[in-house]
Short mmCIF file of the C-alpha atoms (twelve columns), coordinates in Angstrom:
data_MODEL
# 
_entry.id   MODEL 
# 
loop_
_atom_site.group_PDB 
_atom_site.id 
_atom_site.type_symbol 
_atom_site.label_atom_id 
_atom_site.label_alt_id 
_atom_site.label_comp_id 
_atom_site.label_asym_id 
_atom_site.label_seq_id 
_atom_site.Cartn_x 
_atom_site.Cartn_y 
_atom_site.Cartn_z 
_atom_site.pdbx_PDB_model_num 
ATOM 1   C CA . UNK A 1   3.024   26.905  12.691  1 
ATOM 2   C CA . UNK A 2   3.202   25.759  9.239   1 
ATOM 3   C CA . UNK A 3   4.946   22.510  8.388   1 
ATOM 4   C CA . UNK A 4   7.361   22.681  5.297   1 
ATOM 5   C CA . UNK A 5   5.690   22.187  2.016   1 
ATOM 6   C CA . UNK A 6   7.660   18.952  1.348   1 
ATOM 7   C CA . UNK A 7   6.104   17.266  4.413   1 
ATOM 8   C CA . UNK A 8   2.580   18.605  3.703   1 
ATOM 9   C CA . UNK A 9   2.770   16.944  0.262   1 
ATOM 10  C CA . UNK A 10  3.352   13.476  1.956   1 
ATOM 11  C CA . UNK A 11  -0.111  13.702  3.588   1 
ATOM 12  C CA . UNK A 12  -1.912  14.783  0.541   1 
ATOM 13  C CA . UNK A 13  -4.520  12.494  -0.942  1 
ATOM 14  C CA . UNK A 14  -3.621  12.999  -4.635  1 
ATOM 15  C CA . UNK A 15  -6.033  11.672  -7.481  1 
ATOM 16  C CA . UNK A 16  -5.028  8.434   -8.879  1 
ATOM 17  C CA . UNK A 17  -5.526  7.231   -12.457 1 
ATOM 18  C CA . UNK A 18  -7.258  3.846   -13.301 1 
ATOM 19  C CA . UNK A 19  -3.631  2.676   -14.529 1 
ATOM 20  C CA . UNK A 20  -2.199  3.514   -11.304 1 
ATOM 21  C CA . UNK A 21  -4.642  1.531   -9.457  1 
ATOM 22  C CA . UNK A 22  -4.421  -1.459  -11.776 1 
ATOM 23  C CA . UNK A 23  -0.766  -1.262  -11.493 1 
ATOM 24  C CA . UNK A 24  -0.713  -1.077  -7.758  1 
ATOM 25  C CA . UNK A 25  -3.161  -3.865  -7.377  1 
ATOM 26  C CA . UNK A 26  -1.013  -5.976  -9.706  1 
ATOM 27  C CA . UNK A 27  2.087   -5.210  -7.869  1 
ATOM 28  C CA . UNK A 28  0.554   -6.306  -4.585  1 
ATOM 29  C CA . UNK A 29  -0.953  -9.556  -6.022  1 
ATOM 30  C CA . UNK A 30  2.525   -10.503 -7.559  1 
ATOM 31  C CA . UNK A 31  4.434   -9.910  -4.476  1 
ATOM 32  C CA . UNK A 32  1.826   -11.992 -2.327  1 
ATOM 33  C CA . UNK A 33  1.961   -14.764 -5.073  1 
ATOM 34  C CA . UNK A 34  5.826   -14.763 -5.190  1 
ATOM 35  C CA . UNK A 35  6.021   -14.883 -1.426  1 
ATOM 36  C CA . UNK A 36  3.587   -17.809 -1.124  1 
ATOM 37  C CA . UNK A 37  5.248   -19.755 -3.907  1 
ATOM 38  C CA . UNK A 38  8.802   -19.214 -2.265  1 
ATOM 39  C CA . UNK A 39  7.550   -20.639 0.727   1 
ATOM 40  C CA . UNK A 40  10.200  -21.378 3.508   1 
ATOM 41  C CA . UNK A 41  12.893  -20.637 1.029   1 
ATOM 42  C CA . UNK A 42  12.116  -16.924 1.118   1 
ATOM 43  C CA . UNK A 43  13.238  -16.630 4.646   1 
ATOM 44  C CA . UNK A 44  16.787  -15.928 3.623   1 
ATOM 45  C CA . UNK A 45  16.203  -12.204 3.153   1 
ATOM 46  C CA . UNK A 46  14.424  -12.831 -0.180  1 
ATOM 47  C CA . UNK A 47  10.864  -12.075 1.374   1 
ATOM 48  C CA . UNK A 48  12.214  -9.005  3.135   1 
ATOM 49  C CA . UNK A 49  13.485  -7.655  -0.379  1 
ATOM 50  C CA . UNK A 50  10.065  -8.374  -1.926  1 
ATOM 51  C CA . UNK A 51  8.396   -6.467  0.791   1 
ATOM 52  C CA . UNK A 52  10.778  -3.215  0.533   1 
ATOM 53  C CA . UNK A 53  10.148  -3.235  -3.266  1 
ATOM 54  C CA . UNK A 54  6.702   -3.771  -2.932  1 
ATOM 55  C CA . UNK A 55  6.132   -1.077  -0.202  1 
ATOM 56  C CA . UNK A 56  8.306   1.607   -2.291  1 
ATOM 57  C CA . UNK A 57  6.299   0.631   -5.721  1 
ATOM 58  C CA . UNK A 58  2.906   0.832   -3.868  1 
ATOM 59  C CA . UNK A 59  3.731   4.064   -2.331  1 
ATOM 60  C CA . UNK A 60  5.014   5.450   -5.693  1 
ATOM 61  C CA . UNK A 61  1.968   4.399   -7.500  1 
ATOM 62  C CA . UNK A 62  -0.824  5.485   -4.919  1 
ATOM 63  C CA . UNK A 63  1.140   7.876   -2.528  1 
ATOM 64  C CA . UNK A 64  1.816   7.239   1.053   1 
ATOM 65  C CA . UNK A 65  -0.768  5.947   3.508   1 
ATOM 66  C CA . UNK A 66  -0.251  4.938   6.838   1 
ATOM 67  C CA . UNK A 67  -1.841  1.521   6.420   1 
ATOM 68  C CA . UNK A 68  1.192   0.505   4.426   1 
ATOM 69  C CA . UNK A 69  3.402   0.563   7.546   1 
ATOM 70  C CA . UNK A 70  1.386   -2.182  9.590   1 
ATOM 71  C CA . UNK A 71  1.345   -4.184  6.320   1 
ATOM 72  C CA . UNK A 72  5.114   -3.967  5.853   1 
ATOM 73  C CA . UNK A 73  5.691   -4.785  9.734   1 
ATOM 74  C CA . UNK A 74  3.290   -7.954  9.468   1 
ATOM 75  C CA . UNK A 75  5.206   -9.067  6.391   1 
ATOM 76  C CA . UNK A 76  8.263   -9.374  8.367   1 
ATOM 77  C CA . UNK A 77  6.881   -12.176 10.598  1 
ATOM 78  C CA . UNK A 78  7.768   -15.554 9.187   1 
ATOM 79  C CA . UNK A 79  4.595   -17.606 9.052   1 
ATOM 80  C CA . UNK A 80  2.247   -14.599 8.771   1 
ATOM 81  C CA . UNK A 81  3.886   -13.365 5.541   1 
ATOM 82  C CA . UNK A 82  2.168   -15.990 3.511   1 
ATOM 83  C CA . UNK A 83  -1.076  -14.302 3.959   1 
ATOM 84  C CA . UNK A 84  -2.078  -11.858 1.216   1 
ATOM 85  C CA . UNK A 85  -1.462  -8.761  3.108   1 
ATOM 86  C CA . UNK A 86  -0.298  -6.533  0.439   1 
ATOM 87  C CA . UNK A 87  -3.215  -7.130  -1.532  1 
ATOM 88  C CA . UNK A 88  -5.620  -6.713  1.195   1 
ATOM 89  C CA . UNK A 89  -3.845  -3.459  2.290   1 
ATOM 90  C CA . UNK A 90  -3.969  -1.946  -1.354  1 
ATOM 91  C CA . UNK A 91  -7.575  -2.614  -1.611  1 
ATOM 92  C CA . UNK A 92  -8.323  -1.312  1.732   1 
ATOM 93  C CA . UNK A 93  -6.383  2.091   0.843   1 
ATOM 94  C CA . UNK A 94  -8.284  2.332   -2.390  1 
ATOM 95  C CA . UNK A 95  -11.747 1.930   -0.626  1 
ATOM 96  C CA . UNK A 96  -10.659 4.411   2.145   1 
ATOM 97  C CA . UNK A 97  -9.689  7.032   -0.326  1 
ATOM 98  C CA . UNK A 98  -12.881 6.299   -2.383  1 
ATOM 99  C CA . UNK A 99  -14.790 6.868   0.584   1 
ATOM 100 C CA . UNK A 100 -13.119 10.068  1.715   1 
ATOM 101 C CA . UNK A 101 -13.608 11.480  -1.979  1 
ATOM 102 C CA . UNK A 102 -17.550 10.728  -1.553  1 
ATOM 103 C CA . UNK A 103 -17.584 12.305  1.713   1 
ATOM 104 C CA . UNK A 104 -16.094 15.635  0.802   1 
ATOM 105 C CA . UNK A 105 -18.875 16.893  -1.567  1 
ATOM 106 C CA . UNK A 106 -21.367 16.020  0.955   1 
ATOM 107 C CA . UNK A 107 -19.701 18.464  3.600   1 
ATOM 108 C CA . UNK A 108 -19.325 21.115  1.262   1 
ATOM 109 C CA . UNK A 109 -23.208 21.186  0.710   1 
ATOM 110 C CA . UNK A 110 -23.852 21.703  4.454   1 
# 
């Protein structure tokens, strides 16, 4: 049974431009820096709003990836949110995508 086309597009790894990569990394670094600067003041739902906006913007730039969900959940934990999880997650997603792009041509030659 084939899944609906809209659902299939969520899982596609689309090519991203250099600008989209820089924008996603900049958004992640800015979100982590802002949360670190706010410190304990951010516990008044400001940090959660930053995380939600960051999740949406990063998914818009790079496309959805399953690693974004654990990063979002970890950011909801009060003290752990000060770690640069968004930056680490975006860099990990970019590394995984680059690795999967390099593996595809080698399988085609077999």
